[in-house]
C-alpha positions in Angstrom: 1.9 -21.2 -3.6 5.1 -19.3 -3.0 6.7 -18.7 0.3 5.7 -15.3 1.7 7.4 -12.8 3.9 4.7 -13.7 6.4 6.3 -17.2 6.6 9.7 -15.9 7.6 11.1 -15.4 11.1 12.3 -11.7 10.8 13.2 -10.8 14.3 16.7 -9.5 14.5 17.3 -10.2 10.8 18.5 -8.0 8.0 16.2 -8.4 5.0 17.2 -7.6 1.4 14.0 -6.4 -0.2 14.0 -6.1 -4.0 11.5 -3.3 -4.7 10.4 -1.6 -7.9 11.1 2.1 -7.5 11.4 2.6 -11.3 9.3 5.8 -11.1 9.1 8.8 -13.5 11.9 11.1 -12.5 12.8 14.5 -14.0 15.2 17.0 -12.6 15.2 15.2 -9.3 11.4 15.3 -9.0 9.2 12.3 -8.9 6.3 12.4 -11.3 4.3 9.6 -9.8 5.1 7.8 -6.5 2.6 5.0 -6.9 5.3 2.3 -7.0 7.0 3.7 -3.9 3.7 3.7 -2.0 2.9 0.1 -3.2 6.1 -1.1 -1.5 5.2 0.4 1.9 3.2 -2.5 3.4 6.1 -5.0 2.9 8.7 -2.6 4.3 6.5 -1.7 7.3 5.7 -5.4 7.8 9.4 -6.2 8.0 10.1 -3.3 10.4 7.1 -4.2 12.6 8.4 -7.8 13.0 11.8 -6.7 14.2 13.9 -6.7 11.0 16.0 -4.0 9.5 15.8 -3.7 5.7 18.1 -3.1 2.7 16.1 -1.9 -0.3 17.3 -2.3 -3.8 15.8 -1.2 -7.1 16.7 -0.2 -10.7 15.7 3.1 -12.2 15.6 3.7 -16.0 18.2 2.5 -18.4 21.6 3.9 -17.3 23.4 1.2 -19.5 25.6 -0.2 -16.8 27.3 3.0 -15.6 26.5 5.7 -13.1 24.2 8.5 -14.3 23.4 11.2 -11.7 20.0 11.9 -13.4 19.0 8.3 -12.6 20.2 8.3 -9.0 17.8 6.9 -6.4 18.6 9.6 -3.9 15.3 11.5 -4.5 13.5 8.2 -3.9 15.2 7.8 -0.5 14.0 11.3 0.4 10.4 10.6 -0.6 10.4 7.2 1.1 11.5 8.8 4.3 8.6 11.3 4.0 6.1 8.5 3.4 7.4 6.3 6.3 8.0 9.1 8.7 11.4 7.8 9.6 15.0 8.2 8.3 16.2 6.3 5.3 19.9 5.9 4.9 21.1 6.2 1.3 24.0 4.1 0.2 25.9 5.7 -2.7 26.5 2.3 -4.3 24.7 -1.1 -4.2 27.9 -3.1 -3.5 31.4 -2.5 -2.0 32.3 -0.4 1.0 29.5 2.1 0.4 26.8 -0.6 0.6 28.5 -2.5 3.5 29.0 0.5 5.7 25.5 1.9 5.3 23.7 1.1 8.6 20.2 1.9 9.9 16.8 0.4 10.1 16.2 1.3 6.4 18.9 1.5 3.8 18.2 2.2 0.2 21.0 1.2 -2.2 22.0 3.2 -5.3 20.6 2.2 -8.7 21.4 -1.5 -9.4 21.7 -0.9 -13.1 24.7 1.4 -12.6 26.5 -2.0 -12.7 26.4 -4.0 -16.0 26.5 -7.2 -13.9 22.9 -6.6 -12.7 21.3 -7.2 -16.1 23.9 -9.9 -16.9 22.8 -11.8 -13.8 26.5 -12.1 -12.8 26.9 -14.6 -10.0 29.7 -12.7 -8.2 27.6 -9.5 -8.2 24.5 -11.5 -7.0 26.6 -13.0 -4.2 27.8 -9.5 -3.2 24.2 -8.3 -3.0 23.2 -11.4 -0.9 26.0 -10.7 1.6 24.3 -7.5 2.7 21.4 -9.3 4.4 20.3 -12.6 6.0 16.9 -12.9 4.3 15.7 -12.2 0.8 12.2 -10.9 -0.2 11.2 -10.0 -3.8 8.4 -7.4 -3.9 9.2 -6.1 -7.4 6.6 -7.8 -9.6 7.4 -5.2 -12.3 10.9 -6.7 -12.6 9.9 -10.4 -12.1 10.1 -11.1 -15.9 13.9 -10.3 -15.8 16.5 -12.9 -14.9 18.7 -10.2 -13.3 21.1 -10.6 -10.4 18.9 -8.9 -7.8 15.8 -10.8 -9.1 17.0 -14.3 -9.9 20.8 -14.7 -9.2 20.7 -13.6 -5.6 18.3 -16.4 -4.7 21.1 -18.9 -5.1 23.0 -17.3 -2.2 20.3 -17.0 0.4 18.6 -19.6 2.5 15.0 -18.9 1.4 13.6 -16.5 -1.1 10.1 -15.2 -0.3 7.5 -13.0 -1.9 6.7 -9.6 -0.5 3.1 -8.5 0.1 2.8 -6.8 -3.2 4.2 -9.7 -5.1 1.9 -12.0 -3.2 -1.1 -9.8 -4.2 -0.1 -9.7 -7.8 0.2 -13.5 -8.1 -3.0 -13.9 -6.2 -5.1 -11.8 -8.5 -3.5 -12.6 -11.8 -3.3 -16.3 -11.0 -6.9 -16.4 -10.0 -8.0 -14.7 -13.3 -6.1 -17.4 -15.3 -6.9 -20.4 -13.2 -10.4 -19.9 -11.7 -12.1 -16.8 -13.0 -15.8 -16.1 -12.3 -17.7 -15.9 -15.5 -18.3 -14.2 -17.8 -14.6 -13.5 -18.1 -13.8 -10.6 -20.4 -10.3 -9.6 -21.5 -9.7 -6.1 -23.0 -6.5 -5.5 -24.9 -5.4 -2.3 -26.5 -2.3 -0.3 -27.2 -0.1 0.1 -30.2 1.3 -3.3 -31.2 -0.2 -6.8 -31.7 3.3 -8.2 -31.4 3.4 -7.0 -27.7 0.3 -9.0 -26.9 0.3 -12.1 -29.2 1.3 -14.4 -26.4 -1.4 -12.9 -24.1 -4.1 -13.2 -26.8 -3.2 -16.8 -27.6 -3.1 -17.8 -23.9 -6.3 -16.0 -23.0 -8.3 -17.4 -25.9 -8.5 -20.7 -24.0 -9.7 -19.0 -20.9 -12.0 -16.0 -21.7 -15.6 -15.8 -22.9 -15.1 -12.5 -24.7 -12.0 -10.7 -26.0 -12.2 -7.0 -26.8 -9.5 -5.4 -29.0 -8.9 -1.7 -29.5 -6.2 0.8 -30.0 -3.7 0.8 -32.9 -3.3 -3.0 -32.7 -6.8 -3.4 -34.2 -5.5 -2.1 -37.5 -3.3 -5.1 -38.1 -6.5 -7.2 -37.8 -8.3 -4.8 -40.2 -5.5 -4.9 -42.8 -5.4 -8.7 -42.6 -9.1 -8.6 -43.7 -8.3 -6.3 -46.6 -10.0 -3.3 -45.0 -8.6 0.2 -45.8 -6.6 1.5 -42.9 -5.0 4.7 -44.3 -1.9 5.6 -42.3 -3.0 3.8 -39.2 -0.2 1.9 -37.4 0.0 -1.7 -38.8 2.5 -4.5 -38.2 2.6 -6.0 -41.7 4.6 -9.0 -40.5 1.8 -9.9 -38.1 -1.1 -10.1 -40.6 -0.9 -13.9 -40.6 -1.1 -14.0 -36.8 -4.1 -11.7 -36.8 -5.9 -14.0 -39.2 -5.0 -17.1 -37.1 -6.2 -15.4 -33.9 -9.6 -14.6 -35.5 -9.9 -18.2 -36.7 -8.9 -19.6 -33.3 -11.4 -17.4 -31.5 -14.2 -18.7 -33.8 -13.2 -22.3 -33.3 -13.2 -21.9 -29.6 -16.5 -20.1 -29.5 -14.9 -17.0 -28.0 -16.6 -13.7 -28.9 -14.0 -11.5 -30.4 -14.9 -7.8 -30.6 -13.1 -5.4 -32.9 -14.1 -1.7 -33.5 -16.9 -1.2 -36.0 -16.4 2.5 -36.2 -13.4 4.8 -35.4 -12.2 8.3 -35.1 -9.8 9.3 -37.8 -7.5 12.3 -38.1 -4.7 13.6 -40.3 -2.4 14.5 -37.3 -1.9 13.2 -33.8 -1.7 16.5 -31.9 -3.9 18.6 -29.6 -6.4 20.6 -31.6 -6.4 18.2 -34.6 -9.8 17.6 -36.2 -11.3 14.1 -36.0 -14.1 12.4 -37.9 -16.1 9.3 -37.1 -16.2 6.8 -39.9 -17.3 3.2 -40.1 -14.4 0.8 -40.2 -13.8 0.0 -43.9 -15.0 3.4 -45.1 -12.5 4.3 -47.9 -12.8 8.0 -46.9 -10.1 7.4 -44.3 -7.8 8.2 -47.2 -4.3 8.9 -45.8 -5.6 9.6 -42.3 -5.2 7.4 -39.3 -7.4 5.8 -36.7 -6.9 7.3 -33.2 -9.9 6.1 -31.1 -12.9 3.8 -31.2 -16.2 5.4 -32.3 -19.6 5.7 -30.5 -21.0 2.4 -31.9 -17.9 0.5 -30.8 -18.1 2.2 -27.4 -21.7 1.0 -27.0 -20.8 -2.5 -28.1 -17.8 -2.7 -25.8 -19.7 -1.3 -22.8 -22.5 -3.9 -23.3 -19.9 -6.7 -23.6 -18.4 -5.6 -20.3 -21.5 -4.9 -18.3 -22.4 -8.4 -17.0 -18.8 -9.6 -16.6 -17.7 -11.1 -13.3 -13.9 -11.0 -14.2 -12.2 -8.4 -16.3 -8.6 -8.0 -17.3 -7.7 -4.9 -19.1 -4.3 -3.9 -20.6 -3.9 -1.1 -23.1 -5.9 2.0 -24.1 -8.4 2.2 -26.9 -6.8 5.1 -28.7 -4.5 8.1 -28.2 -6.1 8.9 -24.9 -3.4 11.4 -23.9 -5.2 13.9 -26.3 -8.6 14.7 -24.9 -10.3 14.7 -28.3 -9.2 11.1 -28.8 -9.8 9.8 -25.3 -13.6 9.1 -25.4 -13.2 5.4 -26.1 -10.6 4.7 -23.4 -12.6 6.8 -20.9 -15.8 4.9 -21.7 -14.1 1.5 -21.3 -12.6 2.7 -18.0 -16.1 3.7 -16.7 -17.5 0.4 -17.9 -14.8 -1.6 -16.1 -15.3 0.4 -12.9 -19.0 -0.4 -12.9 -18.4 -4.2 -13.1 -19.7 -6.1 -10.1 -16.9 -8.5 -9.9 -13.1 -8.7 -10.0 -11.4 -6.1 -12.2 -7.7 -6.2 -12.9 -5.8 -3.5 -14.8 -2.2 -3.6 -16.0 0.1 -1.5 -18.1 1.2 2.1 -17.6 -1.2 3.5 -20.1 -4.2 1.7 -18.7 -3.3 2.8 -15.2 -2.9 6.4 -16.4 -6.3 6.2 -18.1 -8.2 5.0 -15.0 -6.5 7.7 -12.9 -7.3 10.3 -15.5 -10.9 9.1 -15.5 -11.0 9.3 -11.7 -12.1 5.7 -11.1 -8.9 4.1 -9.9 -10.4 3.5 -6.5 -13.2 1.4 -8.1 -10.8 -1.1 -9.6 -10.1 -4.4 -7.6 -6.5 -4.6 -8.5 -4.1 -2.3 -10.4 -1.0 -4.3 -11.4 2.4 -2.6 -11.0 4.0 -4.8 -13.6 3.5 -3.8 -17.2 5.7 -6.3 -19.1 5.6 -8.8 -16.2 1.8 -8.9 -16.1 1.7 -9.3 -19.9 4.1 -12.2 -19.8 2.3 -13.8 -16.8 -1.0 -13.5 -18.6 0.7 -15.0 -21.7 1.4 -18.1 -19.7 5.2 -17.5 -19.5 7.3 -18.4 -16.5 8.7 -15.3 -14.8 12.3 -15.9 -13.6 11.7 -13.7 -10.5 8.6 -15.8 -9.5 10.1 -19.2 -10.3 13.2 -18.3 -8.1 11.0 -17.9 -5.0 10.7 -20.9 -2.7 7.5 -22.9 -2.7 5.4 -23.3 0.4 5.7 -26.7 1.9 
């Protein structure tokens, strides 16, 4: 168990809270403020217990130099609206601009405007630490990065604790890996097998059923010698796909791959799709873009009696309505589960929101890459750096 913000004496303290405000931003407008809202309980907890807070986040990939389009100023405005109280915006995250910014809530400018952040530079980390007397990490989405504000800073503070969101992420994901109620079903989709090999290998020793969909299924099909047309395939991962199937069989894990799919010549709105059995040579030079009705029925059945479900990645090109049936059906099946359901990854989250069932999911993880690495059994630097409870 990691030390929590609940374990800290906050009265009269200045708390540096690493948040994840890496939200979609275009022309100064926030497309989705979910990550901002997710940080509110930790911020409010600190304020309610007599602390002032310094908030720090990255946004996008500014490549180590200032970029006005990736400024956190619009986030400061939105945060003030959500909290109903002023938020002071510091025009830099270190130096005079950061030191002179005073108020109950200060939001620092984009950490990644400095190359030292991603380099985990000790001098930069120490400068960040000097802005406060306590450190709390609530940015699970950045916990897989050994960056200055995530890992380096912890060497210059007395105790590093988890925020309420970080605590919740570790609780749900940790429980799924260590003590899941059974049947335990993992659903993995998306484009690339390579993104999820670690997760698959780690989960095979823990799940009862593993469901695979999305473009990553076609690497498995090609490894079997099945015609895949122009479907996305990672040719350098064919051996891993074969090994995964063999490992699942040896462990007695039921591995489900699509038996039928929707194929099309073009991935665009209005494109015509046709349902074919997987292996049907009529795919020609077309590509698979969704699972078919027989696969939907099989997947829904495999999910129905689950007591724990972890889902990361869509079943097809769900952004186009004509190719979203599989992803929507899986979303509804997961929402109907009478047990613990955990969803991670931006596309999966977008899918459950689009399907209108987000409020029926037990836990929606804010960390895409971080949740994948955690489920893959990897040590996350931002988690390892937090103090353990005594």
